[in-house]
C-alpha positions as CSV (number, residue, x, y, z in Angstrom):
1,M,-12.0,-0.6,-3.0
2,K,-15.3,-1.5,-1.0
3,N,-13.5,-2.9,2.1
4,I,-9.9,-2.0,3.1
5,F,-8.1,-4.3,3.1
6,L,0.4,-5.1,-1.4
7,C,20.4,-5.1,-14.2
8,S,19.7,-7.3,-17.1
9,I,18.6,-10.6,-16.2
10,L,18.4,-10.6,-12.2
11,I,22.0,-9.5,-10.9
12,M,21.1,-9.8,-7.5
13,T,18.3,-10.8,-5.2
14,S,18.5,-10.8,-1.4
15,T,16.3,-10.9,1.2
16,Y,16.0,-8.8,4.7
17,A,14.0,-10.1,7.5
18,F,13.5,-7.1,10.1
19,G,11.1,-6.5,12.6
20,Q,10.4,-8.4,15.8
21,K,13.4,-9.7,17.8
22,S,15.9,-8.0,15.8
23,L,14.1,-4.6,16.7
24,D,15.1,-3.1,13.3
25,Y,11.7,-2.7,10.9
26,P,8.5,-3.7,11.1
27,F,8.4,-5.6,7.7
28,K,10.4,-8.0,5.7
29,V,12.3,-6.7,2.4
30,E,13.5,-8.2,-0.7
31,K,15.7,-6.7,-3.0
32,S,15.7,-7.1,-6.3
33,G,17.8,-5.9,-9.4
34,A,20.7,-3.2,-9.1
35,G,19.6,-0.2,-11.0
36,N,20.9,3.0,-10.1
37,Q,17.1,4.3,-9.7
38,S,15.2,2.6,-6.7
39,I,11.6,1.3,-6.5
40,L,10.1,1.0,-3.1
41,L,7.0,-0.9,-3.2
42,I,4.3,-1.1,-0.3
43,P,1.4,-3.7,-0.5
44,G,-2.2,-3.0,0.7
45,F,-4.0,-4.0,3.8
46,A,-3.2,-7.6,4.9
47,S,-1.3,-8.3,1.7
48,S,1.8,-10.0,0.6
49,G,4.8,-8.1,-1.2
50,E,4.2,-11.0,-3.8
51,V,1.4,-8.5,-5.1
52,W,3.9,-6.7,-6.8
53,D,5.8,-9.8,-8.2
54,A,4.6,-9.0,-12.0
55,T,5.9,-5.4,-11.5
56,V,9.3,-6.2,-9.9
57,K,9.7,-8.9,-12.9
58,T,9.2,-5.9,-15.2
59,Y,11.4,-3.2,-13.9
60,K,14.3,-5.2,-11.9
61,E,16.8,-5.3,-14.9
62,N,16.8,-1.4,-15.0
63,Y,15.9,-0.6,-11.3
64,T,16.6,-1.7,-7.8
65,C,13.5,-2.7,-6.0
66,Y,12.8,-3.1,-2.5
67,T,9.8,-4.9,-2.1
68,L,7.8,-4.5,1.7
69,T,5.5,-7.0,3.5
70,M,4.7,-5.3,6.7
71,A,4.8,-7.2,10.0
72,G,1.8,-9.3,10.8
73,F,0.5,-9.6,7.5
74,A,0.8,-12.5,5.4
75,G,2.5,-14.9,7.7
76,V,5.3,-12.3,8.7
77,E,5.9,-12.3,12.3
78,P,3.8,-9.2,14.1
79,S,5.7,-6.4,15.8
80,E,5.1,-3.9,18.6
81,N,4.0,-0.5,18.2
82,K,1.6,-1.3,15.6
83,T,0.3,2.2,14.1
84,F,0.0,3.9,10.7
85,D,2.3,6.8,12.0
86,N,5.2,4.2,13.1
87,W,5.1,2.1,9.9
88,K,5.5,5.7,8.1
89,N,8.7,6.8,10.1
90,R,10.1,3.1,9.8
91,I,10.1,2.9,6.1
92,V,11.6,6.7,6.1
93,D,14.2,5.1,8.7
94,F,15.3,2.3,6.2
95,I,15.6,4.6,3.4
96,K,17.5,6.9,5.4
97,E,19.8,4.1,6.8
98,K,20.1,2.1,4.0
99,N,21.3,5.3,2.2
100,I,18.7,4.5,-0.8
101,E,18.8,8.0,-2.7
102,N,15.3,9.6,-3.8
103,P,13.4,6.5,-4.2
104,I,9.9,6.0,-6.2
105,I,7.4,4.7,-3.7
106,I,4.7,2.4,-5.4
107,G,1.8,2.0,-2.8
108,H,-1.4,0.0,-3.1
109,S,-4.0,1.1,-1.0
110,M,-2.9,1.1,2.6
111,G,0.3,1.3,0.9
112,G,-0.6,4.0,-1.2
113,G,-1.6,6.0,1.9
114,L,1.7,5.6,3.8
115,A,3.5,6.6,0.4
116,M,1.2,9.8,0.4
117,A,2.0,10.4,4.4
118,I,5.6,9.6,3.8
119,A,6.0,12.1,0.4
120,A,4.1,14.8,2.6
121,D,6.3,14.7,5.7
122,Y,9.4,14.3,4.2
123,P,9.3,16.2,0.9
124,K,12.8,16.1,0.0
125,L,13.0,12.5,0.0
126,L,11.1,10.9,-2.8
127,K,11.8,11.2,-6.8
128,K,8.4,10.2,-7.7
129,I,5.1,8.3,-5.8
130,V,2.9,6.3,-7.8
131,I,-0.9,5.6,-5.8
132,V,-2.5,2.4,-6.5
133,D,-6.3,2.6,-5.5
134,A,-6.1,4.4,-2.6
135,L,-7.3,7.9,-1.3
136,P,-6.2,10.6,1.4
137,C,-9.3,9.9,3.6
138,L,-11.2,6.3,2.6
139,A,-13.9,6.9,5.3
140,A,-14.7,10.0,4.1
141,L,-15.9,8.4,0.9
142,S,-19.0,7.3,2.6
143,N,-19.2,9.8,5.6
144,P,-18.7,13.1,4.4
145,S,-18.6,14.3,7.7
146,F,-15.7,12.1,9.0
147,E,-13.4,13.7,11.5
148,H,-9.9,12.0,11.9
149,Q,-10.0,11.0,16.2
150,E,-6.8,11.9,17.9
151,N,-7.0,9.1,20.4
152,V,-9.1,6.3,18.5
153,D,-10.3,3.5,20.5
154,C,-9.2,0.5,18.7
155,S,-10.4,-2.2,21.4
156,A,-13.8,-3.1,19.8
157,S,-12.2,-4.0,16.5
158,I,-9.4,-6.0,17.8
159,E,-11.8,-7.9,20.2
160,Q,-14.3,-8.5,17.1
161,I,-11.8,-9.8,14.8
162,T,-9.6,-11.7,17.5
163,A,-12.7,-13.7,19.0
164,M,-13.6,-15.2,15.4
165,S,-12.7,-18.7,15.1
166,E,-10.4,-19.9,11.9
167,D,-13.0,-20.6,10.0
168,Q,-15.5,-17.7,10.8
169,F,-12.4,-15.2,9.6
170,Y,-11.7,-17.6,6.5
171,Q,-15.4,-17.2,5.7
172,M,-15.5,-13.5,6.2
173,Q,-12.1,-13.1,3.9
174,K,-13.8,-15.5,1.2
175,N,-16.8,-13.4,0.6
176,T,-14.8,-10.1,1.0
177,I,-11.8,-10.5,-1.6
178,P,-14.2,-11.2,-4.6
179,Q,-15.5,-7.6,-4.1
180,L,-11.7,-6.4,-4.4
181,T,-10.5,-8.4,-7.8
182,T,-12.3,-9.5,-11.1
183,N,-9.0,-12.0,-11.5
184,Q,-10.7,-15.3,-10.4
185,E,-7.2,-16.9,-10.4
186,M,-5.7,-14.5,-7.6
187,V,-8.9,-14.6,-5.1
188,K,-7.2,-17.6,-3.5
189,T,-4.3,-16.4,-3.0
190,I,-5.4,-12.8,-1.3
191,V,-7.3,-14.8,0.7
192,E,-4.6,-16.8,1.8
193,W,-2.4,-13.4,2.9
194,S,-5.5,-12.6,4.9
195,V,-5.8,-16.0,6.8
196,K,-2.3,-15.8,7.4
197,S,-1.9,-12.3,8.8
198,D,-2.0,-12.0,12.9
199,R,-5.2,-11.2,13.8
200,K,-4.5,-8.6,16.3
201,T,-2.6,-6.8,13.9
202,F,-5.0,-7.1,11.1
203,A,-7.2,-5.3,13.8
204,E,-5.5,-2.4,14.9
205,M,-4.2,-1.6,11.3
206,Y,-7.8,-1.6,10.0
207,C,-8.7,0.6,12.9
208,Y,-6.0,2.9,12.5
209,F,-6.2,3.2,8.4
210,S,-9.7,4.2,8.8
211,N,-8.8,6.9,11.0
212,T,-6.4,8.1,8.7
213,D,-7.1,11.6,7.0
214,L,-4.5,13.2,4.7
215,R,-6.6,15.2,2.7
216,E,-5.1,18.5,4.3
217,K,-1.5,17.2,4.4
218,I,-0.8,15.9,0.9
219,E,-0.8,19.6,0.2
220,N,3.0,19.5,1.4
221,I,3.8,17.2,-1.2
222,Q,6.1,18.0,-3.9
223,C,7.5,15.4,-5.7
224,P,5.5,14.2,-9.2
225,T,2.3,11.7,-7.9
226,L,1.0,9.3,-10.3
227,I,-2.6,8.1,-8.8
228,L,-4.3,5.0,-10.2
229,L,-7.5,4.4,-9.6
230,E,-9.9,1.5,-10.2
231,S,-12.7,1.7,-12.4
232,Y,-15.4,1.7,-10.6
233,F,-14.4,4.9,-8.8
234,K,-15.5,7.1,-11.9
235,N,-19.2,7.0,-10.0
236,F,-17.8,9.3,-7.4
237,K,-15.4,11.3,-9.3
238,P,-16.2,14.9,-7.8
239,A,-15.8,13.3,-4.3
240,I,-12.5,12.0,-5.1
241,E,-11.1,14.8,-6.8
242,K,-12.0,17.1,-3.8
243,Q,-9.9,14.9,-1.6
244,Y,-7.1,15.1,-3.9
245,K,-7.6,19.0,-4.2
246,H,-4.7,20.1,-2.4
247,L,-2.3,17.6,-4.1
248,K,-0.9,20.0,-6.7
249,T,1.3,17.3,-8.3
250,A,-1.1,14.8,-8.8
251,N,-2.1,13.0,-12.0
252,L,-5.4,11.1,-11.5
253,E,-6.3,8.5,-13.9
254,Y,-9.0,5.7,-13.9
255,A,-8.9,2.1,-14.8
256,N,-10.5,0.9,-17.7
257,K,-12.3,-2.1,-15.9
258,G,-11.8,-4.1,-12.8
259,L,-11.6,-3.2,-9.1
260,H,-9.4,-2.8,-6.1
261,F,-6.2,-4.8,-7.3
262,I,-5.7,-2.9,-10.5
263,M,-2.2,-4.7,-10.8
264,Y,-4.3,-8.1,-11.5
265,D,-7.5,-6.5,-13.2
266,D,-6.3,-4.3,-15.5
267,K,-2.5,-5.4,-16.1
268,E,-2.0,-4.2,-19.7
269,W,-3.2,-0.7,-18.6
270,Y,-1.5,-0.5,-15.4
271,F,1.8,-0.8,-16.8
272,E,1.4,1.5,-19.7
273,Q,0.4,4.2,-16.9
274,L,3.3,2.9,-14.7
275,S,5.9,3.0,-17.2
276,N,5.1,6.2,-18.9
277,F,5.3,7.9,-15.6
278,I,8.2,6.4,-14.3
279,E,10.5,6.1,-17.2
280,N,10.0,10.2,-17.9
281,N,12.5,12.0,-16.1
């Protein structure tokens, strides 16, 4: 994570396209399966919900899966009020309005941050959460003195990203993504998700997420929490475990190999950890 950048056979598949003109939710949702227990899957920064395809395929026979792609990412129409807190609150609204009872949330990267924020602010809402390669405060890993800014100014980030030509932006992503996954077959796909993302959303959400600090807030999380971290993070165990010290329900596990996209890079280990956790009542 060196850069931020997510019932028997298929009984039911439906797609909700929310956001923009409908003014409902700032994300697209795909619903698969019809199990009694629901799983909500949130992808990471600039990623499509397709990042969870293998996860949904594995669990849709016994669970109902709601797979999100956030507005402005991976070709989904952008929405207004693009902030980390607004996305968090609208996901909560979706859970409540659709009467999804005690879902399990699985979140990757920024999606993991959203999962932590939801579980902290609404401690009775969720059954469990799974955090895939995310930290309560990513910025503090490289800057231990980092402090959250109350009214962060994202204008410079927006100007820099939106001023890039299509080729410049593509080259930036082409150079960045190989640092996030060892699965060469998926590099092109992940780059395409980024290139299809709305530039302003890309810049704003990178800025907002970089300013996010959940280190104190996660003390409020009450549900069981599985944290799956990339193998590279073994080099920073003291700093990472210090970030999670207030999360009393945390179970931290480090992958055996690979980088940020653990679901691609250490697939067998990922599913072993995930199944042990979500299938254990």
